[in-house]
C-alpha positions in Angstrom: 105.2 75.5 86.7 106.4 78.9 84.9 110.2 79.3 83.7 112.1 82.6 83.1 114.9 82.7 80.6 117.5 84.7 80.6 117.0 87.1 83.1 120.3 88.8 85.3 119.9 88.3 89.3 120.7 91.4 90.9 123.8 91.6 88.6 127.1 93.5 90.3 128.5 94.4 87.0 127.5 94.4 83.4 128.9 91.4 82.1 127.0 89.3 85.3 125.9 86.0 83.6 122.3 85.1 83.0 120.3 82.3 84.5 117.1 80.8 84.1 114.3 80.9 86.8 111.7 78.1 87.7 108.7 79.3 89.8 106.1 76.9 91.1 103.1 77.3 93.2 104.2 81.2 93.9 108.0 80.5 94.7 111.2 80.4 93.1 112.2 76.6 93.1 115.4 76.1 90.7 118.4 78.8 89.2 120.4 77.4 86.3 122.8 79.1 84.1 120.9 80.2 81.2 122.1 77.8 77.7 122.3 79.9 75.0 119.4 78.8 72.6 119.9 77.5 69.1 116.5 77.7 67.8 113.2 78.8 69.2 110.9 76.4 71.0 107.4 75.8 70.9 106.7 78.1 74.3 108.8 80.8 72.7 107.2 81.2 69.4 104.3 83.1 70.9 106.6 85.5 72.6 106.5 88.5 69.5 107.9 90.8 72.3 110.4 89.8 74.3 110.9 92.5 76.5 107.4 92.0 77.7 105.8 89.4 79.5 102.8 87.6 77.8 99.6 87.7 79.2 99.2 84.0 78.9 102.2 83.8 81.7 100.6 86.2 83.7 97.8 84.2 84.2 99.0 81.0 85.0 102.5 81.3 86.1 101.4 81.5 90.0 99.4 78.0 90.0 101.5 76.4 87.4 99.8 74.0 84.7 100.1 70.3 86.7 100.6 67.5 83.8 101.1 70.0 80.9 104.1 72.1 79.3 105.4 75.0 81.2 104.9 78.2 80.2 108.3 80.0 79.7 109.0 83.9 79.8 112.0 85.0 77.4 113.6 87.5 79.8 115.8 89.5 77.2 118.6 89.4 79.5 117.5 91.9 81.8 117.7 92.3 85.6 115.5 90.6 88.2 115.0 92.3 91.1 113.3 91.4 94.5 110.6 93.6 94.9 110.7 96.4 97.2 107.8 97.8 99.4 106.8 100.9 100.6 106.3 100.6 104.6 106.2 104.2 105.9 102.9 105.2 103.9 100.1 107.6 104.2 97.4 106.3 101.4 94.8 108.6 103.1 96.8 111.9 102.9 98.5 111.5 99.0 97.3 114.1 95.9 98.9 112.0 93.6 97.2 112.2 90.2 94.9 115.3 91.1 95.4 119.0 90.5 98.2 120.6 92.0 97.5 122.4 95.0 100.2 125.2 96.3 101.9 124.5 99.6 100.1 126.3 102.4 101.2 125.1 105.6 103.2 127.0 108.3 106.2 124.8 108.4 105.3 123.8 112.3 104.6 120.1 112.8 101.3 121.4 114.4 100.9 123.2 111.4 101.3 120.6 109.0 98.6 118.7 110.7 95.8 121.4 111.4 96.4 122.4 107.7 96.4 118.9 106.2 92.7 118.5 108.7 91.1 121.9 107.1 92.0 120.8 103.5 91.4 116.8 103.2 88.3 116.6 102.5 89.0 119.4 99.7 90.4 116.4 97.5 89.0 115.6 93.9 88.7 111.5 94.8 87.2 110.3 97.6 89.7 108.6 100.4 89.4 105.2 99.3 89.5 106.0 95.7 92.7 108.1 96.1 94.1 105.5 98.2 93.4 103.1 95.4 94.9 104.8 93.1 98.2 105.6 95.0 98.6 101.8 95.6 98.4 101.1 92.0 101.3 103.7 91.2 103.3 101.7 94.2 102.7 98.4 92.5 103.6 99.4 89.4 106.9 100.8 90.2 107.8 97.8 92.1 106.0 97.2 95.2 104.2 94.4 96.5 104.5 95.4 100.1 102.6 98.2 101.7 102.0 99.6 105.6 100.1 102.8 105.7 99.2 104.6 108.7 95.6 106.3 108.3 94.5 109.1 110.1 92.3 108.9 113.2 91.3 112.0 115.2 88.0 113.6 116.7 87.9 115.2 112.9 87.8 112.2 110.8 87.2 109.9 113.4 87.5 106.6 111.3 86.5 107.8 108.0 90.3 107.8 106.8 91.1 104.3 108.3 88.3 102.4 106.7 89.3 104.3 103.5 92.7 102.9 103.4 91.0 99.7 104.4 89.1 98.9 101.7 91.8 100.2 99.4 94.2 97.9 100.5 91.6 95.0 100.4 90.6 96.1 97.1 94.7 95.1 95.8 94.6 91.6 98.3 95.3 89.7 95.3 98.7 91.5 94.2 100.0 93.4 97.6 101.0 92.3 100.9 99.5 95.1 103.0 99.4 96.8 106.2 97.5 99.1 108.2 98.5 101.7 111.3 95.8 102.7 113.3 97.5 106.6 113.6 96.8 109.4 116.0 98.3 112.4 113.8 96.7 115.1 116.3 98.2 113.0 119.4 96.3 110.9 122.0 96.0 113.0 124.9 95.0 116.0 123.1 91.7 114.6 122.0 90.1 112.8 124.5 88.0 110.8 121.6 91.1 109.5 120.1 91.7 106.3 122.4 88.4 105.1 122.3 88.6 105.5 118.0 91.8 103.7 118.1 90.0 100.4 119.8 87.4 100.6 117.4 90.2 101.0 114.6 92.1 97.6 116.2 88.5 95.8 116.1 88.0 96.7 112.7 91.3 95.8 111.1 94.2 97.8 112.0 97.2 95.8 112.4 98.8 98.1 114.3 98.4 100.9 116.7 100.2 104.4 116.2 101.8 106.6 118.1 103.3 110.1 117.9 106.0 112.2 119.2 104.6 111.6 123.0 106.9 114.1 124.7 107.3 116.9 122.7 103.6 116.8 120.7 101.1 115.4 123.2 103.4 116.3 126.4 102.0 113.4 128.4 104.5 110.8 127.4 103.6 108.4 130.1 99.9 108.4 129.5 100.5 108.6 125.5 102.5 105.6 126.1 100.0 103.6 128.1 97.4 103.9 125.8 99.8 102.7 122.9 100.9 99.8 124.6 97.8 99.1 126.6 95.7 99.0 122.9 98.2 96.7 121.8 98.1 94.3 124.4 94.4 93.9 124.3 94.2 93.5 120.5 97.3 91.1 120.2 98.6 94.0 117.2 101.6 95.8 117.0 102.9 99.0 117.2 104.2 101.7 114.8 105.7 105.1 116.3 106.3 108.0 114.5 109.5 110.0 116.3 110.4 112.9 114.9 112.0 113.8 118.7 115.3 114.9 118.3 118.1 115.2 120.4 117.7 114.5 124.4 113.8 114.2 123.4 114.1 111.7 121.0 116.9 109.8 123.5 114.4 109.8 126.5 111.1 108.3 123.9 114.0 105.9 122.6 114.0 104.6 126.2 110.7 104.3 127.1 109.8 102.6 124.2 112.3 100.2 124.4 112.0 99.2 128.3 107.9 98.9 127.3 108.5 96.5 124.4 110.1 94.4 126.3 108.6 94.6 129.3 105.6 93.5 127.1 107.2 90.9 125.7 106.8 92.8 122.5 110.0 91.7 120.7 109.9 91.8 116.8 106.3 93.7 116.9 107.2 97.6 117.6 108.6 99.6 114.5 110.1 103.2 115.5 109.6 105.8 112.1 111.7 108.4 111.2 113.6 108.2 114.5 115.3 111.4 114.1 117.2 110.8 117.9 119.7 108.9 115.9 120.9 111.5 113.4 120.6 114.7 115.7 123.0 113.1 118.7 126.6 112.3 119.4 128.0 109.2 118.0 128.5 107.6 121.4 124.7 108.4 122.1 123.4 107.1 118.9 125.5 103.5 119.6 123.8 103.0 122.9 120.2 103.8 121.5 121.0 101.2 118.8 122.3 98.9 121.6 119.0 99.5 123.1 116.6 99.1 120.5 118.8 95.6 119.0 118.2 94.5 122.8 114.7 95.2 122.0 113.7 93.9 119.0 112.7 97.0 117.7 112.7 97.6 113.9 112.7 101.4 112.1 111.8 102.7 108.7 112.9 105.6 107.4 111.6 108.0 104.2 115.2 109.4 103.1 114.8 112.8 103.9 117.7 115.2 103.8 117.9 116.6 107.1 117.5 113.0 109.6 119.5 110.3 107.3 120.1 107.2 109.7 123.5 105.9 110.5 122.9 102.1 108.5 125.9 100.9 109.2 125.9 101.5 113.2 122.4 99.2 112.2 123.3 96.6 110.2 126.7 95.7 112.5 123.8 95.4 115.4 121.5 93.2 112.8 118.7 96.0 113.6 115.9 96.2 110.7 115.7 98.9 108.7 113.0 99.2 105.8 112.3 102.4 103.4 109.0 104.3 103.0 107.5 107.0 101.0 106.0 109.2 103.9 103.2 111.2 101.6 103.3 111.9 97.8 102.4 115.3 96.9 99.7 115.8 99.9 98.9 118.8 102.0 102.4 118.4 104.2 105.0 118.2 100.8 104.3 118.6 96.8 107.4 116.0 96.9 106.7 112.4 96.2 104.9 110.0 93.1 104.8 106.8 94.5 107.9 105.5 92.7 109.9 103.1 95.0 112.3 102.7 92.9 113.1 106.5 92.7 112.8 106.6 96.5 115.6 103.7 96.8 117.8 106.7 94.8 117.0 109.4 97.1 117.9 107.3 100.3 121.7 106.2 98.3 121.6 110.2 97.5 120.8 111.7 100.8 123.6 109.5 102.4 126.1 110.4 99.8 126.6 107.1 98.7 129.0 106.6 95.9 130.3 102.9 96.0 128.3 100.7 94.3 128.1 98.1 97.6 126.7 100.8 99.5 124.1 101.4 97.0 123.1 98.0 97.1 122.4 98.1 100.5 120.0 100.6 100.0 118.4 98.2 97.5 118.2 95.4 100.2 116.6 98.3 102.6 113.8 98.8 100.2 113.2 95.4 99.6 114.4 92.6 101.9 114.4 95.6 105.0 110.5 96.0 104.3 109.4 92.6 104.2 111.3 92.1 107.3 109.5 94.8 109.0 106.3 93.5 108.3 107.2 90.3 109.7 109.0 91.4 112.7 112.2 89.9 111.5 115.8 90.6 112.0 118.7 90.4 109.3 120.8 87.0 109.8 123.4 87.8 107.4 121.9 85.5 105.1 123.0 87.0 101.5 120.4 87.7 99.1 120.5 85.0 96.5 120.7 82.4 99.4 117.4 84.6 101.3 114.7 81.5 101.1 113.0 83.9 103.3 112.8 87.6 102.2 115.3 87.3 98.8 116.4 85.3 95.9 117.0 81.9 97.6 115.1 78.6 96.9 111.6 78.6 98.2 111.0 82.2 98.6 108.3 83.8 97.4 108.5 85.0 93.5 108.1 88.9 94.3 110.5 90.2 91.7 110.8 93.4 88.7 112.0 93.1 85.4 113.7 95.9 83.8 116.2 97.0 81.2 119.8 97.9 83.3 123.4 96.9 83.8 124.2 96.8 87.4 122.0 97.0 90.2 123.8 100.6 91.0 122.7 101.6 87.3 119.0 100.6 87.8 118.9 102.9 91.1 120.3 105.9 89.1 118.6 105.1 86.3 115.1 104.1 87.5 113.9 102.7 83.8 110.4 103.0 82.9 108.9 99.4 81.2 109.5 97.5 84.4 107.2 94.4 84.5 106.1 93.7 88.1 105.6 89.8 89.8 103.9 88.8 92.5 104.0 85.1 93.4 105.4 84.3 90.3 102.6 86.1 88.6 102.6 89.3 86.6 100.6 92.2 88.2 101.9 95.3 86.3 103.4 95.9 83.3 104.6 99.4 82.1 103.4 101.5 84.8 100.3 100.2 84.7 98.3 97.3 86.5 97.3 94.2 84.4 93.8 94.5 84.1 93.8 97.8 84.8 93.0 98.1 88.0 93.3 101.5 89.5 
């Protein structure tokens, strides 16, 4: 057992009281108000720096110590937040930590895709090593779950997929992960892609992807036939990029929702970006939200400036929404640094939020939202501190971040460094580095 003493659970005010948290077998088992200590206990006496978690506690927190004294960690009044998730990543194309490369694409979707294709082999690390580097950065920022797309096309075959797969597998003890076999250059455009997707799903991909079936592949029926056909064949989920706006996006929404219901895939389909929800009249947006709610489709956003999703409309219909970082400093864009808390700030900023409750909702999307996306679950109205599956309730996995802040809002606004990240009650990253130096 581990006892985490004197932490403030997702506080909304600077003077919210502290709690002691008991963790056993990787899960939260009890929360009690912190009682001020009159003197150091034997367990506390070894803690020379209460702002950091001792490695002793890190090594044994997940399993506990049957028949012995619990490990005690002094949280020193820090804020405890649920861990975050990057549920729309592209680990095969990022260039974080490499020499800066000026942007050279022409700005069109096809131009961006082809520019990446022309340059991805020029990186200073292999796909596997770069994906592992980026994964470590994401974990150290507070992310204990990642869903990454991996490009599959006639140029790279399965090379980028296997690099991402192997990098995620190397972090399996500190990370929940999924990988999408992603046809970035289309399915209909390149005849080899269907068989390559089939092979990737046989070799470990968790989901099959798709991309703008109407406006990019120009054959939505054939495109979606392949996507849903392969998902059915392999018993896997689906995650489709939809950059399509306006009426084109409405058409694809309708087709995907209809096929999801026809194939009985409720809870197993995600639409990424979903720009149709930010580029149509309000009545049409509400109708689309009803369609995807009925079909049990989840959404992910990367918090773009031009593509803000109607979060209240979606929440009212219990549509799952998760947050991702997309690419980071890659051939598509110089933006992105792997910091999930900073991306949560971006979600609040692009929405123009000022109220604490709205900003806290952004944290919920970045934490519980991503966990639900990966689990194929929907919001049920349970509060964060009562949620025994994805939140901070008794019985939930002890996946959390400790940091210096006054409130949830201040944590998002300040994005403080010096975070300690826990997975299943075990310290896995501290002050920007994975424990053990794994990167």
